[in-house]
N, C-alpha and C positions, 0 to 999 in steps of 0.2 A: 039408656032403658040399662038396667041394672036384673040380671039374671041371678037368683037364687041359686046355691047348692043345690038346695031339693029339688029347684023348678030344672035344672040340667039335668041330675040325676034321672028322673020322671021322664023326658026327651030322648036321653040317652038308652033306657032299657026298653022304652017303646019303639025308637030306631031299631034297636039291636033286635026285638021279637020279628020286627018286621021283617027287617033283612034274611031273619035264620027260616021264617015261614018260605019266603023266595030263595033258599037255599044260597044264600051269602053271605061275608062274613062280618062284620062288625069294623075290625079293625083294614081289610080288603077296602073296603066303601068310604072310610075315610081318609085313606092313604089314595084315594081315586079323587076323591074332593080334593084335597091338600095341592094335585097335580093340577086338578082343573082351574082353580084358582090361581094359581101361577103361571099358567099360561093365561088366561085373561089380564095377566097383570106383567105379563113378559116387558114390554115396553119402557113400563115403568120403574122395572129390574133393571133392567140395561141401559135407563138413564143416570139410574142412582147408584150404579158403577162404574156409569163414566165421568160423573161427577166425582164418585169417592177416588179416583185414578188418574184424574187430571186428563182422561186422552181426549175430550171433547177441546179443550184451548188448544193441545197440539194439531187437534185436524184442522181448526181454522188457521192457525197458526200457518200450517205448510199450507192453505190453500189459500190464503191473502198475506201479499209480498206487506211486509212493514215499509214506514215512510223511507227508512233509513236506506232500506234494503233498495227500493225502487230509485231507480236514477233518470230522470227523464233525458231522451236520446234529442239530441239537435242538430237537424245541419249544420256540415258543418260548409262554409266559402270557399271555395277553390280559386285563386287567386288567376287569373286570366294574364296571361303575357301575350305581347304583341311583337309579332319577330318582323 
């Protein structure tokens, strides 16, 4: 849905007036809305930052040994000698 500038201004003016009646400032309220949105999407933000920095790949590499790095250990047979 596309909102026209006129509709947006009308909504903003109404919210500003309602907030003023309640003793609040529009910019303070808007900042609070931004903070709430960020907090609600914190997991998404962290995932995106991890993908951007490549941290997920590094963590996976550390937790799972690579095929070349893991060497199977086989018991060695000890020769038995008779006296």
